[in-house]
Every structure is written in structure tokens, then in C-alpha cells.
N, C-alpha and C positions, 0 to 999 in steps of 0.2 A: 505494497500497501504504500501510495505516494503520501509525503511530508506536504502540511498546509504550508502552504508559501504569504509569507508576509513582508513588506519592500517599502519602506520610509522614505517619501522625497518630502520636499520644502514644503508644498500646500496637496500633496496626494500621500495614500495610503493603496499600497497594492498589496491586492489578498487572495487565498480561495471564496468562491464563492459560497452562497449558502442561499439555502430555497428560501431568507427572507428576501433576496433579491430582486425576487420576480416582477416588480411592478417597476423597476427603475431599470431593469434590463430589458422590460417589451417599451415603456417609454422611447430608447434607443431601437428597438426591434420592430417596432410598430411603426415608425414613422417613413411615411415615402421619399421626404428628401433624406434622411439619411440615409438610406438603402439601394440609393439610382445607383451607385455605382459596386453594389454586391448584391443582391439574392430580393424577387420578392416582399415583403411586409409582411414581419408573422402575426398570430391573433397571438390572443394572450395564453390560450393553452397551447397553440405551438411553442412558446418560450418558454414557458412551463415545464413540455416536454424537453428542448434542446437540455433549458436549466440543470435539469433534475437529469437526464444519460450523460452530457457531453462536458460539460461546466463542472459538474459535481460528480457523476456517475465516474466520469476518464477523466479528470481534469487534465480535461484538454483549454483549458483557459482561467483568464484570472478576471480580478474584476479590480476595475480602479476608481477607487473614490477618493471625491473631492471630497480634503481638511476639517474647510470650513464648515460648508454644511451637510457633512454628514451623507450626502447625494451620491447615489453609484453613477459615475458618468461616464464611463467607459469599461468596453469588451474588450479584451487584449488576447489573441490564442496563444497560446504557448505554449506547444503539442512537442513533445518528442519524437518525431516523425522516424528517426532512424539513432541508430546510438551516437550521441554526441550531436546530435544535429538536428535543433530545434529550430517549427515556422510557427512564426508568430505572423497577427494580422491586428485590425484595430480597429474597431469604432466606436463613434464616440455619441453620446449626447448633440446635437445639432446648437444647443444654447449654450455650450461652453465651447466649439468650434474656435482656432485663431485666436486665442489665450497660451498656446503652446499645452497647454499642458499633455496634450497627446503625446509630445518629445517627451517632455519632461517622465513621465508613465515607462513609456515606452525605450527610454535610452536605459530605468532603470533597471529594466524584464533585463535587455541586453546585458546591464553591465551584473546584476544577477546570473546570467545563463552562463559566460565565461566564469565568474569569479568562483559560484559556490556548484554548479551545477557540470561545470571542469569543460562547457560545451565545446564542438569542435567547429563550429557554422554556426550561422542565424542566418534564418532565409521568412521572406516574404514574395509574392506574388501579389496582381492584381489589373485591375481593367483601368483605374482611375489614376491617366497622368498626368493630371495637374495636382492634387491634392495629397494621394498616398505616395506615388513615386518622388515628390520635392522634400517630403516629412521624411523616406525611404536614404533619401539622396545625404541629408541631414543627421540620420541616424549611423554616417558612415557604412550603409550597404554600395553594391554596386551593381548596375545593372550585370545582368548573367545571361540575358538573355530575351527574345520577346517568341512570340507562338502564337503565330499570325493567325486570326481569325480560334480562337483554338474554341472557347464558346459563347453562351449569350449573353445580352446586357440585361437589365431589369426591365426594357420593353419588348425583347425577344431578337434583338440586331445583334449579330457576329460582331466579336470583340474580340480585341487583341490581349494578351496576357501576359507582361511583362516583372520578368524573375527579376528581385535582385538576394544580395548574399551579403554577409560581411563574414569573412575569416578569423579565428583564432586571434592569429597572427597579423592580419592589419589593426586588429583592436589592442590586440600593444601596442603595437606602434600610435597607435593618435590618440592611447588612453591617460598619456600624458596632456593632452590639447585639446581645446571643446571640438569635439568633431561633431 
């Protein structure tokens, strides 16, 4: 069984999900604008099933909680896909966009992956070439490839998938600076 995760930053608490997170998680996954570059919005019932089966049951994601308000404002996919290789992804409550919360939280999770979990690599994928790609690059990730017309977006149109990754050696080299 995986150990519960807890990381604290200046403005955020990153922790394992609990059943009490359903309503705040639904605020994120049930919002059309937030889910635009992900998948169709979730119903409350689908959110609860996903929370219990994947986030809690498989420990596949962690909760990003805004310290000041105590509200869960972000979902961070943090899943060991292969030994030493962690997949990351993030979806944040739209009311908290463009304030640095995703960067602050995801940087802390990446640092945790390399220091505590001894990760070899952290990677992410997206179809959002505006918001997600810029955050991936700010986090120090590098473009590893593009799969053209690989998936359908939330409107059913074919979209390219961009793969970004960060290797331990790259993280260690940049650790002293603000990547």
C-alpha cells in the first residue's frame, strides 16, 4: 500500500485525496471551460466514482489545496507508470487560474518525485498548446514528441498530443536555479 502524500508550499498543501473532496473536485471536473482541453465534463456521480476508484483507490493523483481558503483547487495526476517513471497532469479550478498555483504545486510534486521517490523521469502530455505547454516548459520539461491527430478533443475534433518530459539529470542540473 502506498504511503499518504503531504507536501506544503508557501500557498498550497498537496495531499492525498479523501472522500470529502468530491464537491471541490466536481467544481473542477464538472466545469465546461476547465475541461475544454481534457475530456467532456463529469457529472457529480462520475466525479465520485473517479475520486474513489482512481484518486483514492489507486493513489493515481493528489489534491492541491489552497491554504488560505482550505479549498481543493487542483487535481494533479501523479502516477508511477513504470518503475521510476511518473506521469503528471493537472487540472485547476478556473477561479484560480493565472495566479501561479499550478506552477507552485506541480514544481513541488516534481521535486518530491525526484527527492523522495527517486524518480528517473517525470512526463506529461497535452493537447493544449497554450496553457499546458507553457507550464510544462516553465517546469523544466522538454518536448519529446508530437503524435499528430492522435486523440479527439472535447468537441470531437482530431488533435495533436504533445509529450514533454524531465529527466533526473536535467532536474539536478537546474535544481540550483529557478526552473
